[in-house]
N, C-alpha and C positions, 0 to 999 in steps of 0.2 A: 838708818839701820838696816842690816841685811833683810830682816823679814818684811818690813814694809816696802823696801825697794823691789823685793822678789815678787810680792803680790801686786805691785804697781805694773810689773812688766807682764804678769799673767793676765791682767785685765785688758780685754780688747777696747781700744780707744773709741771705736765708733758704736759699739753695742753696749759696752759696759758689762759685758758677761765675760766670765773666766773662761780662758782658752783650753783649759784641761780639766779632767775630772776632779772632783773635791777631794778624794783620797789622795791622789798623786800630788795635789797642790799642798794638802795638810803635811804629807811626808817631806816635800821640799822645804816647807816653812819650818818644820821641826829641825831639819838640818840646818837652816840659816839660824835658828835660835842657838843650837848647840855650838855652832862656829862663832857666834858672838859670845856666848858664855866662856868659851875657851880663850878667845881674844881678851876678854875682861879679866882673866885670871881666876874667875870664879869656879871653872871646872877644868880638869885636866885627866890625862890618861895615867892609870896606875903604872908603876915601873915596867911591868911586863907588856904594856901597850895594848892590853886587851879590853879593859874596862874604863869607862868615864865615871869619875867621882867628883863631888864637890869638895873643893880645897879651900874656898874661902866663902861662907854663907853671907857676907855682908851685902845688903841690898843695894841694887843699882838703881839709877835714876830713869827706870823704865819698867812700867807695869807689865809689859808683855814678858820681858826677860825675867822678871821677878816671879811672876806666877809660874813659869817654866822651871826656874831654879828650885822652887818650893816642891816641885815633882820628883827631883832627883834625890830621893831619900836613901838610896843605896847605890853601890857601884853597879853600873849596867854596861853591857856590851853596846856598841853603837846602834845595832837595829833595835834592841830593847829601849835604848834611850829615845830613839825616834818615836817608837810607838808610845812611850809614856808621855812625851813632851806634847805630842800633836793633839792631845785631848783639849777641846775647846780652843785651840790655837787659832783656827780660821776666824771665829768670832772675835777673838781678842785682837788679831791684827786688823781686821776689817774695822772694828770699833776705834782702833787708835788711828787709822787713816781718816775715818769720818770725823772724829773729835778734832783732828788737826786740819780739817777743811780740805783735805786732798781729794777725797771722794764724797758721794753721797750714796745713800742706800735706798732703792726703790723696789717695791714688790712687783712681780711679774708672775705670768702663769705659763706653764709649759703645756703645749697642745691645748691651750684655752682651759685646762682643768687643774693641773697640779701647781701648787704655789711654789714660788722660786723668787730669787732676788737678782737684781742687776746692780752694778756698782759704777755708775757714770763718773768719770774723772772730773773734778772741780779744777784743781790745780794743773791745768793742761801744760803750763810752762815747765813745771818740775817734772812732769811725766815725759815730756818731749826731750828734756835735757838729759834725763837718765837714759832714756832709750836710745838718744843719739850716741852717748858715751859707750854704752855696752855694745851697740851695733857696730860701732868702729872697730871694736876688738873682735867681735864674731867674724866681721868680713875681713880682717886681716889688715886694717888700716894703721893700727898700732897695737902695742903690746898691753897685756893685762897687768893691773896692779892688784893687791890682795882682795880689795872689795869687788872689783869687777871679775876677777878670776874666780872668786867664791860663788858669785851670782851665776856665772856661765856653768860652773862645775855642777851646781844644785840643779839647774836647769837641765843639764846634760843627763844627770842621775834619773830624772823622771822622763826622759826622752821628750823634752818640750822645747828645745832651742829653736827647731824649725817651725814651731807653731807660734813662736813669738817674733821671730825675723823673717823677712821676705828673702827668697833666694832659693838656689838650688838645694833641695832637701838633703841630698847626698854630701854636698860640699859643706853645707852649714854643720851637718853632723860630724863630718871628718874635721872640721876646724874646732868644733867644740870639744871634741875628744882630745885633740892636741892640746888645747888650752887646759882642759881638766889634769892633763898629766904635766903641765908646764912648771917652769921654775919662777913663779912670780911672788912667792912668799917665803919667808924663813924657814928652816928645816922643821922646827916644832909645829908651826902652823900649818905648813905643808903635809906633814904626817897626819895631823888632826883632821884636816879637810878631807884627805884621801880616806881615812877611816870612816869619817861621818858620810861621805859620799857612798861609800859601800854599804853603810847602815840604811841609807835612804833608798838605794837600790833594792836592798834585801826586803826592806818593809814593803816597798811597792810591790815586789813579786809575791810576797806572802799574802798581801791584801787581794792581789789578782787571782790567786789561787784558792782564796777562802781559807787560808790557814788561820 
């Protein structure tokens, strides 16, 4: 699923620490959840294309997605949907990865004082397979499919692609921008991802400005 894969990409394989700030990560994860809900047919845009709403409340076989689905109690613009869905999302996604034995959670201290956590990767084979597949697209060795295209688009929305993959920062950003605008999904999914990407970017900007 997109949220778990996105989180796995954001975790540094050597240190177990997340490569970007928690607010940016939460916004990107919320975008991933919304893309999954659109793909599952549970959420869709209203006819005017401005707001997301639940069109099928049938529970999914995924606790993270179901918890998020329950938060969408009214039609919301993408930015508001991202801000609504991101609540508790970090812990939910981390908990799911831990329960599936993909990562473990360890306490640590920042500057020897402030409590924090690291997330060492347990399933290194799965993490490396994912990183290799996405990296090949980022570096232009092959084209994107809907899953990888969505992952790169969400990383790009929070300016994190160059923090996840090694290479020239400018070239990686340029390539990610091209992928984010690419034609790797059907029209309906493409429009949804573009709108959700804009919502993630807006939510990140609002958080940074303290709104």
